[in-house]
Structures are given as C-alpha cells and as structure tokens.
C-alpha positions in Angstrom: -29.4 115.3 61.1 -32.0 112.9 61.9 -29.2 110.4 62.8 -27.6 112.7 64.7 -31.2 113.5 66.5 -31.9 109.8 66.9 -28.2 109.3 68.3 -29.1 111.5 71.0 -32.2 110.2 71.5 -31.0 106.9 72.4 -28.1 108.3 74.4 -30.8 110.2 76.5 -33.3 107.6 76.9 -29.8 105.6 78.2 -29.0 107.7 80.6 -32.4 108.4 81.9 -32.9 104.8 82.4 -29.6 104.4 84.2 -30.7 107.5 86.5 -34.0 105.7 87.3 -32.4 102.2 88.2 -29.5 103.9 90.4 -32.4 106.1 92.1 -33.9 102.8 92.6 -31.0 100.9 94.3 -31.0 100.5 97.8 -29.2 102.4 99.9 -28.1 99.7 102.2 -29.7 96.9 103.8 -32.0 99.0 105.9 -33.3 101.0 103.2 -33.7 97.7 101.2 -36.1 96.1 103.7 -37.9 99.8 104.8 -38.2 101.1 101.3 -38.0 98.7 98.0 -40.7 96.7 97.6 -39.2 94.6 95.0 -36.0 94.0 97.2 -35.8 90.2 98.3 -35.5 91.8 102.2 -38.3 94.1 101.6 -40.7 93.9 105.0 -44.1 95.7 104.6 -44.2 97.3 108.3 -47.5 99.3 107.9 -48.9 95.7 108.1 -46.4 94.1 110.4 -48.5 92.2 113.0 -46.4 92.8 115.6 -49.0 93.5 118.3 -50.1 89.9 118.2 -49.5 87.7 121.3 -49.7 84.8 119.5 -46.6 85.3 117.4 -43.3 83.4 118.4 -40.0 85.3 119.4 -36.9 85.7 117.1 -33.5 84.3 118.7 -30.3 84.3 116.6 -26.7 84.1 116.9 -23.8 83.9 114.5 -24.1 79.7 114.9 -25.3 77.2 117.6 -24.3 78.8 120.4 -27.3 81.0 121.0 -29.2 77.8 121.4 -27.4 78.4 124.8 -29.6 81.5 125.3 -32.6 79.3 124.4 -32.2 77.4 126.7 -32.0 79.6 129.7 -35.2 81.3 128.5 -37.2 78.9 128.2 -36.4 77.3 131.9 -38.1 80.8 132.9 -41.3 79.0 133.9 -43.5 81.7 132.2 -41.7 81.8 128.6 -41.6 78.0 128.4 -45.5 79.0 127.5 -44.3 80.5 124.0 -42.7 79.8 121.1 -39.8 80.5 119.1 -38.1 80.6 116.0 -34.5 80.1 116.2 -31.6 81.8 113.4 -27.9 80.7 113.4 -25.8 82.2 110.9 -23.6 79.3 110.5 -22.5 80.2 106.8 -21.1 83.5 108.1 -19.8 82.2 111.6 -18.2 83.6 114.0 -19.0 86.9 114.0 -16.3 87.8 116.3 -13.6 87.3 113.5 -15.0 90.7 111.6 -13.6 92.9 113.3 -10.3 91.3 113.7 -10.3 91.4 109.6 -11.0 95.1 110.0 -14.4 94.5 108.3 -17.1 95.3 111.0 -19.7 97.0 107.7 -20.1 93.5 107.3 -20.9 91.9 110.4 -23.5 94.8 110.8 -24.9 93.9 107.4 -25.2 90.3 108.5 -26.6 91.2 111.7 -29.3 93.5 110.5 -30.0 90.1 107.4 -30.7 88.3 110.6 -33.2 90.5 111.8 -34.6 90.6 108.3 -35.3 86.8 108.5 -36.8 86.6 111.5 -39.3 89.6 110.6 -40.0 88.0 107.2 -41.7 85.1 105.7 -39.3 83.6 103.4 -36.7 80.7 103.8 -35.4 77.8 101.5 -35.5 73.8 101.7 -32.4 73.3 100.7 -29.0 75.2 99.5 -29.7 74.5 95.9 -33.1 75.5 95.7 -34.6 77.7 93.3 -37.5 78.9 94.9 -38.1 80.5 98.2 -41.1 79.2 100.4 -43.3 81.9 101.9 -45.0 80.5 105.3 -42.5 81.5 108.1 -43.9 83.2 110.5 -43.1 87.1 111.6 -42.0 87.4 115.2 -43.1 89.9 118.1 -40.0 90.6 120.0 -35.9 89.4 119.4 -33.2 88.3 121.1 -29.9 89.0 119.9 -28.0 85.9 121.3 -24.9 86.9 120.2 -22.3 89.0 122.2 -20.6 90.4 119.1 -23.8 91.0 117.3 -25.3 93.2 120.3 -22.0 95.0 121.2 -21.8 96.1 117.5 -25.2 96.3 116.2 -27.9 96.5 118.6 -28.1 100.6 118.7 -28.3 100.0 114.8 -31.2 97.6 114.9 -33.2 99.5 117.2 -32.7 102.4 115.2 -33.6 100.5 112.2 -36.9 99.6 113.7 -37.6 103.2 115.0 -36.8 104.4 111.4 -39.4 101.5 110.3 -42.0 102.8 112.4 -41.6 99.2 114.2 -42.8 98.7 118.5 -40.8 95.3 118.3 -38.9 95.2 121.4 -35.0 93.9 120.9 -32.5 92.5 124.0 -29.0 91.9 123.6 -26.7 89.8 126.2 -24.0 92.2 127.0 -25.7 94.6 129.7 -27.2 91.2 131.1 -23.6 89.9 131.3 -22.5 93.3 133.0 -25.3 93.3 135.5 -24.2 89.5 136.2 -20.8 90.1 136.6 -21.6 91.9 140.0 -23.7 88.8 141.3 -20.1 88.1 143.4 -19.5 91.4 145.0 -20.7 93.0 148.5 -21.3 96.6 148.5 -18.2 98.3 148.5 -15.9 95.4 147.8 -13.1 95.9 145.4 -12.2 93.1 143.0 -11.9 92.1 139.4 -14.3 90.8 136.4 -13.1 88.8 133.6 -14.5 88.9 130.6 -14.0 86.0 127.9 -15.4 86.9 124.6 -14.8 86.6 120.8 -12.3 89.0 119.7 -14.7 91.2 117.9 -16.7 91.9 121.3 -13.4 92.4 123.0 -12.5 95.0 120.5 -15.6 96.5 120.6 -14.9 97.9 124.4 -18.5 97.1 125.3 -18.3 95.2 128.3 -15.8 97.4 129.8 -18.0 100.4 129.3 -21.3 98.8 130.1 -19.5 97.5 134.0 -18.3 100.7 134.4 -22.0 102.0 133.9 -23.4 99.3 136.8 -21.0 100.0 138.7 -21.9 103.6 139.1 -25.5 103.3 138.7 -25.6 102.3 142.9 -24.5 105.8 143.4 -20.6 103.9 144.8 -18.2 103.2 142.8 -16.1 100.5 143.7 -12.4 99.6 142.3 -13.2 97.3 140.0 -10.6 96.3 137.0 -11.2 94.3 134.0 -9.6 92.5 132.2 -10.5 91.0 128.5 -9.4 87.5 126.8 -10.3 87.2 123.4 -11.1 83.4 122.9 -9.7 83.0 119.3 -11.0 79.5 118.1 -13.0 78.2 121.0 -16.3 79.3 119.2 -15.0 78.2 116.1 -14.3 74.5 117.3 -17.5 74.4 119.3 -19.2 75.0 116.0 -17.0 72.3 114.0 -14.9 75.1 111.9 -12.5 73.7 109.7 -10.4 77.2 110.5 -10.1 75.9 114.2 -10.6 71.8 114.2 -10.2 69.1 112.0 -11.1 65.6 113.7 -9.4 64.1 111.3 -6.0 65.8 111.4 -3.0 63.6 112.7 -0.3 66.5 111.8 -0.4 70.1 111.6 -2.4 71.4 108.7 -2.5 74.3 106.3 -5.7 76.4 106.6 -5.6 76.1 110.9 -5.4 80.1 112.0 -5.7 79.7 115.9 -2.8 79.9 118.2 0.3 78.3 117.6 4.0 78.7 119.2 4.5 80.2 115.5 2.2 83.1 116.1 2.8 86.7 117.7 1.1 88.6 120.3 -2.0 87.0 122.4 -2.0 84.3 119.9 1.4 83.0 120.6 1.7 79.5 122.4 4.3 80.4 125.0 6.2 77.1 125.1 7.5 78.9 128.6 3.9 78.3 130.0 4.1 74.3 128.5 3.3 72.9 131.8 0.7 75.6 133.3 -1.6 74.7 129.6 -1.6 71.2 130.6 -2.8 70.3 127.1 -4.4 67.1 126.6 -2.2 65.5 124.1 -3.9 62.2 123.6 -6.0 61.4 120.3 -4.6 64.4 118.1 -6.4 67.0 120.7 -2.6 69.1 119.9 -1.0 68.4 116.5 2.6 69.4 116.2 5.9 68.4 114.7 8.8 66.4 116.9 7.5 65.3 120.6 6.4 66.6 123.3 9.7 67.8 124.9 10.5 69.9 122.3 7.0 70.3 119.7 6.7 72.4 116.8 4.4 74.0 114.6 2.2 73.4 117.4 -2.0 73.7 116.8 -4.6 73.2 118.8 -7.1 70.6 117.9 -9.8 70.4 120.7 -12.5 72.9 122.2 -10.8 71.6 125.5 -7.3 73.0 124.4 -8.5 76.1 123.3 -10.2 76.9 126.8 -6.8 75.7 128.7 -4.9 78.2 126.3 -7.3 80.9 127.1 -8.0 80.4 130.5 -3.8 80.4 131.2 -3.1 83.6 129.0 -5.7 85.3 131.2 -4.5 84.4 134.0 -1.3 85.8 133.0 -2.3 89.0 132.1 -3.4 89.6 135.5 -0.4 88.1 137.2 2.0 90.1 135.5 -0.5 92.9 136.2 1.0 95.3 139.2 -1.1 95.3 142.3 -3.8 93.2 140.4 -7.4 92.7 142.7 -8.4 89.2 143.1 -10.6 87.7 140.3 -14.0 87.5 141.8 -16.4 86.8 138.7 -15.5 85.6 134.9 -18.2 86.4 132.4 -18.6 83.7 129.5 -19.6 86.6 126.8 -19.7 84.5 124.1 -23.0 82.1 123.8 -21.0 79.2 122.8 -19.0 79.4 126.0 -21.9 78.0 128.5 -21.8 74.8 126.5 -18.6 74.2 128.4 -19.0 76.1 131.6 -17.7 73.1 133.5 -14.8 72.7 131.4 -14.1 76.9 132.0 -14.8 76.1 136.1 -12.3 73.0 135.9 -9.6 75.2 133.8 -9.7 78.0 136.9 -10.1 75.4 140.1 -6.7 73.6 138.2 -4.9 76.8 138.0 -6.0 78.2 141.6 -4.3 74.9 142.7 -1.1 74.7 140.5 2.2 74.9 141.9 5.6 75.2 140.8 8.3 74.3 143.1 5.8 74.4 146.2 4.7 78.1 144.9 1.2 78.6 144.3 1.2 80.4 141.0 -2.2 81.6 140.9 -4.2 81.1 143.9 -3.9 84.8 145.1 -5.6 86.2 142.0 -8.6 83.9 141.8 -10.9 83.9 144.5 -12.1 80.9 146.3 -15.7 81.5 145.6 -15.2 82.6 141.8 -18.5 82.5 139.9 -18.9 82.2 135.8 -21.6 84.4 134.6 -23.7 82.9 132.1 -25.9 86.7 130.6 -28.5 84.4 129.7 -30.7 84.3 132.8 -30.9 87.9 132.9 -31.9 88.0 129.3 -34.6 85.6 130.3 -35.8 88.1 133.2 -35.6 91.1 130.6 -37.5 89.2 128.1 -40.5 88.7 130.1 -40.5 92.1 131.7 -41.0 92.9 128.1 -43.7 91.0 127.0 -45.4 91.4 130.2 -45.5 95.2 130.0 -46.5 95.0 126.2 -49.3 92.8 127.0 -47.3 89.8 124.3 -47.4 86.9 126.9 -49.0 83.8 125.4 -48.8 80.1 125.5 -48.6 78.8 122.3 -46.5 76.1 123.5 -42.8 75.3 122.7 -44.1 72.6 120.3 -44.8 75.2 117.7 -41.4 76.5 117.3 -39.5 76.5 115.0 -34.9 76.4 113.6 -33.4 77.5 110.9 -29.3 78.1 110.0 -27.6 79.5 106.9 -25.9 77.8 104.2 -23.6 79.3 101.5 -26.0 79.8 98.2 -24.5 77.5 96.0 -26.8 79.1 92.8 -24.9 82.1 93.4 -21.8 82.5 90.9 -19.9 85.0 93.1 -19.3 82.7 96.1 -16.5 81.2 96.8 -16.3 78.0 98.7 -13.7 75.5 100.1 -13.9 71.5 99.1 -16.6 71.1 102.3 -18.8 73.4 100.7 -18.3 76.3 103.3 -16.9 79.8 102.4 -13.4 80.3 101.8 -12.1 82.4 105.0 -10.9 85.1 102.7 -14.5 85.7 100.8 -16.4 85.1 104.2 -14.5 87.8 105.9 -13.3 90.2 102.9 -16.6 91.0 100.5 -17.8 94.1 101.3 -21.3 95.3 102.7 -24.4 96.6 100.4 -23.7 94.3 97.9 -27.0 93.0 98.6 -27.1 89.6 97.1 -28.3 86.5 98.2 -25.0 84.9 99.7 -26.4 82.6 101.8 -29.9 80.6 102.0 -32.0 80.3 105.4 -33.0 76.7 105.0 -35.0 74.1 108.4 -32.3 72.4 110.6 -31.9 69.0 109.8 -29.1 66.4 109.8 -28.1 67.8 106.4 -27.4 71.4 107.9 -26.0 70.8 111.2 -23.0 68.6 111.7 -23.7 65.5 113.3 -20.9 66.2 116.0 -22.9 69.7 116.8 -26.2 67.8 117.1 -24.8 65.1 119.3 -23.3 67.6 121.5 -26.8 69.7 121.7 -28.7 66.3 122.8 -26.4 65.8 125.8 -26.0 69.5 127.0 -29.3 71.3 125.9 -31.9 68.0 125.7 -34.8 70.1 126.0 -33.9 72.2 122.9 -32.8 69.5 121.3 -36.1 67.9 122.2 -37.5 71.1 120.1 -35.5 70.2 117.1 -36.8 66.8 116.6 -40.1 67.7 116.9 -39.8 70.6 114.3 -38.2 68.0 112.0 -40.7 65.6 112.7 -44.3 67.4 113.1 -43.8 70.8 111.4 -45.5 71.1 108.1 -42.3 73.1 107.1 -40.0 70.1 107.4 -42.4 67.2 106.0 -40.3 67.0 103.1 -37.6 65.6 104.7 -36.5 62.6 104.0 -36.0 60.1 106.9 -32.3 60.0 107.2 -32.5 64.0 107.2 -34.4 64.2 110.0 -32.9 64.8 113.3 -33.5 62.0 115.6 -33.6 61.2 119.3 -30.7 60.3 121.1 
C-alpha cells in the first residue's frame, strides 16, 4: 500500500512539475519579451528609458540594404546630429523569400527578434562566444528599413509595443514609398507606377494598397495602374548570398536558386527575349552550357544581370497588358536596390531606346522623365517629425553609432550549416516559429562578420556611413577586443 502511495506521489509531483514548466513557457516571442524575466529575450519595459532624448535611434533590415536608408537619414541636417544602432539580420536574409516558401510566421518572428535586439542590451563578440555582453544601449525610436518586414510585421510590432506599454515610435518604409511614387504625377494625371520589390513584399500586396490609399487621399482618384515585379535574386546577390551568386564559379552550379531557362513562370529566362535582356556575358557574369547562340542551363551571376532580367520582365508585363498606361515612376521597394539606382536607371533608358527592326518596343510605355523612387528620403522626414513631436531630438553625434549583424550560432547543435558557415536553404526557411532558441547571435560589424566584397561596395556607395562603421571598429570600447586585421579600415 505504501509503495502504491509512493508511486502516486511521485507521479503527482512529476505532473505538477510539468504543468508548472508548461505554464512558464512563453507563448511566442512577444510573450517572452514582455512576460518572462528568465527568457533571453525579456525586456523590462517598466524601467525602460524610452523618453531619454540622448538614446540612439535603432535601424534594422534583413541585411546590409538598410544602410542605404541610414545614409539618407543622416543626410537630413537635424538627424545628422543623432547617434544610431544598426542591425542587419544577415544570417536570416533575405526576408522576401519567407513568403515564397510559405513561412511568414518565421519571418514575423525574425522581425520581432530584431526589435528585441534594438530594445535590449545583449550582444556577442563572436559566433563562438559563450557569454553575451550587456553594454549595448536601448533605443528611443525604431526604423524598419526593410520593405518586406514593414509589409508583414509593422502592425504586429506596433501592437506588441502597445501591449508592453511602450511609447517608442516605429517608422516603416512602405507608406513612404507610396507617397514618393506620386512625385511624377500632376493632379488629375493618369499613369502607371511600378513596384520593384522582393517576392515577399510583392505577395503581401502592401504597396498596391498604400498607393491606392495615397491616390484617394486628395479626394480626386486618378486612374493609376500598378505593376509589381518580384526581384528574386537581386537583394541576395547584393549581399553575396550563395543561393544567388558565386564569384568564383565558371559553370552552372548546384545550390543556385535564381532565374533560369529551366524555370517556369516569372523565374524563367525566356530565350525569345535574349537580345532584350542584353546580359553581360564577360567574366562569368552569366553561367551556362553551350555557346551564346544556343545557351542552356542558364544562371545569372552578377547584380547587374539580375537587374537587367527583372527590368525586362517588368516591361514585358506592361507591354503585354491591353491599354497599359505610360510608366511614370518606379518604386525601388527593397532597401538593397538604391545601392544600384544608376544601374536601374540605365536599364530603363536602354529599353526606352531599344529597337527591333527599326521599331521602338518600349518607348511609348516609359515616360521620358521617368523617376526612380527611393522611399528612404520620405522615411527621414517622418522620423524627424516624430522625434520633434516627442521632444526627443538630440546632438549626441554620429561618431557614437554602433553596427551589428546576425551570424549563425555555431554552439547551437540544432542549426544546419553550409560549408561556408551560413544556414542551409532548407533550414533557413523551413524551421518553425515559436521555438525560441538562440539560432543566431548579434555581433559587431567587422572584417570577420561582413564579406569583404560588401565592405568595398559600401565604402564606395555610402562613404559617410562607411566612415561611421570604421569609427565604431576603431574608437568604440565595444570593439576594442578586435585584432587589427579584424577591424574595418578606411578605403
């Protein structure tokens, strides 16, 4: 009898323990941040210094593309007096592919973790570091410098902050892009707006909705046709992702996930349009079998060729649409794209002047004064207005800015990595949300965390921001542990 009671007691205690453990388990990333002090992701909002004007401004993106937004922000006279914390979720980029793979819950969780990082004080010195540091500052406002993240998670982030009792302002880029799209329209003028974005942003429908809202705002609704082009591979190539580009490759390769003649739908390179693409075929910028007269197994292997493919694909959509209106403006609705704004501009100019048998194929469809819209300039104005309204403007100075990027957590045995140390494609896009482990670690920008090709490009395209990165590596106490060969240097 005593043995039975003892067994029952043990079982009862075990069940009670399981119940208590399950009750303490976060219901998701938002719950973990707000309600679970023992969670790695917990933020003590009751003691959060959000009204402190001396705090930096947080800016994040799925990779380095958001640095183009930061470059426009600091071009604002007043905002150039502030300090910033930038975070690029490079390990999980590009965000635009999560919708393509049917896993938007994981995308939203990534965005929430990005927000948590900016709000919190934790980071690691390296992917292999076992102990995190806690001397990172919280932020007073957040800019979501990613169109896909804005499209899918802006409302979630704002609702989460409201639930947490926080008054931190969050600025997104989609509404800004929609406003800028009308910069080439006169009152009452009809026409076409094109949106070039990631697949995820296109699938969200956020831009057509925002453009329609802006169009109706003045009480006079013009006929505006909206065409979207999912630029699959462009952002990936700009951030040197192995799925899109391999500068060492000289022949078609496995693991490539960009447009090809073997694909179907919008990913298909149509050999009937070969001359219209006008691909650069030198220096392995295109990988294929056979010769240029009859190429097979075609793979794009340069940013410029990705842009050429998608601009032609966009114009073919418009050309094959009955009664299509003239294209007046193109929204570069991915923060990576403005890095190559001149390449986009040249492609549209080339197509406007392109002839076949003496006939201009696209001229009537592309306005002579076509504008390319970078939403970041509008974001800067919105950010300034928010800070001024909340009396949060400050002159801390750009030299106090900090830069972080995510890397795979090599100490987590569950992660699945390629030979180059990045997540495998299936693991990156296939794992489930709400498994709140540390799959990535936030580490400072350095030569070991950012590919050299990206650093060279950033030094050329956004030198002011690049100088801020150099200062962070050389003058900030958070990076004093770096060896001399690990520091970002002036170009």
